[in-house]
C-alpha positions as semicolon CSV with decimal commas, in nm:
position;residue;x (nm);y (nm);z (nm)
1;M;-0,974;7,795;19,427
2;K;-1,292;7,992;19,431
3;V;-1,625;7,879;19,293
4;S;-1,832;8,158;19,143
5;G;-2,201;8,104;19,080
6;L;-2,338;8,211;18,742
7;G;-2,715;8,202;18,771
8;E;-2,864;7,909;18,957
9;K;-2,752;7,622;18,734
10;K;-2,386;7,691;18,653
11;A;-2,067;7,727;18,854
12;V;-1,726;7,825;18,724
13;V;-1,403;7,733;18,902
14;V;-1,165;8,028;18,914
15;N;-0,802;7,958;19,002
16;Q;-0,669;8,257;19,197
17;R;-0,308;8,140;19,210
18;A;-0,037;8,348;19,046
19;A;0,135;8,048;18,885
20;Q;0,054;7,693;18,779
21;R;0,122;7,427;19,044
22;F;0,301;7,099;18,984
23;G;0,253;6,800;19,213
24;V;0,607;6,678;19,270
25;A;0,788;6,518;19,562
26;L;1,133;6,671;19,603
27;R;1,356;6,650;19,906
28;L;1,447;6,985;20,057
29;T;1,677;7,090;20,334
30;I;1,632;7,379;20,571
31;A;1,864;7,495;20,848
32;G;1,790;7,252;21,128
33;G;1,565;7,022;20,929
34;E;1,444;6,873;20,606
35;G;1,118;6,809;20,427
36;I;0,948;6,679;20,116
37;T;0,744;6,888;19,874
38;H;0,380;6,814;19,797
39;D;0,376;7,062;19,511
40;L;0,556;7,365;19,377
41;S;0,501;7,654;19,142
42;A;0,718;7,934;19,009
43;S;0,620;8,149;19,308
44;G;0,595;7,907;19,601
45;L;0,583;7,558;19,737
46;Y;0,398;7,341;19,985
47;F;0,597;7,087;20,184
48;E;0,582;6,850;20,477
49;S;0,827;6,888;20,763
50;D;0,883;6,732;21,103
51;R;0,890;7,079;21,259
52;S;0,672;7,387;21,258
53;Y;0,774;7,733;21,136
54;E;0,644;8,075;21,232
55;V;0,417;8,243;20,977
56;G;0,597;8,549;20,838
57;S;0,944;8,411;20,902
58;V;1,194;8,401;20,617
59;M;1,392;8,083;20,556
60;E;1,673;7,962;20,337
61;L;1,598;7,624;20,183
62;V;1,756;7,403;19,920
63;L;1,542;7,206;19,676
64;E;1,710;6,887;19,558
65;F;1,633;6,800;19,195
66;P;1,739;6,443;19,113
67;G;1,956;6,395;18,804
68;S;2,082;6,085;18,629
69;T;2,420;6,096;18,802
70;R;2,380;6,345;19,090
71;V;2,140;6,569;19,280
72;H;2,110;6,929;19,154
73;P;2,062;7,165;19,452
74;L;1,864;7,486;19,406
75;P;1,897;7,733;19,696
76;C;1,588;7,950;19,758
77;E;1,476;8,215;20,004
78;A;1,112;8,192;20,109
79;E;0,856;8,345;20,345
80;V;0,625;8,117;20,545
81;V;0,262;8,200;20,465
82;R;0,076;7,907;20,626
83;V;0,146;7,616;20,862
84;S;-0,097;7,337;20,949
85;N;-0,063;7,039;21,178
86;A;-0,063;6,704;20,994
87;G;-0,053;6,452;21,277
88;E;0,312;6,403;21,372
89;S;0,435;6,644;21,104
90;F;0,349;6,989;20,964
91;N;0,242;7,110;20,620
92;V;0,412;7,438;20,534
93;A;0,327;7,679;20,252
94;V;0,592;7,931;20,150
95;R;0,618;8,214;19,899
96;L;0,949;8,229;19,716
97;M;1,125;8,565;19,731
98;E;1,251;8,511;19,374
99;P;1,040;8,302;19,131
100;L;1,180;7,972;19,005
101;F;1,061;8,040;18,649
102;P;1,022;8,419;18,611
103;E;0,875;8,393;18,261
104;Q;0,581;8,187;18,402
105;I;0,455;8,467;18,632
């Protein structure tokens, strides 16, 4: 988010994201590991993992949406855009190569 000053007494918050974010914890699997989402949008997601990933690398991941009788897997291809250390784990931001909800972009 960016805060833009308007005069000396007002500030307006401008959201520069391409799509609305949803705070949701979903399990995901990645070749050689797994993670849990902090949030997701139609164009990307932010998740916690026990391993780091190289910025710019492309990964195949599977989001696991819980259903009433089974888990519904959703395979995705994503590019790593940011990685930060979070103690014993890593927070990873990725951009999805194909949006989850194309009509929302």
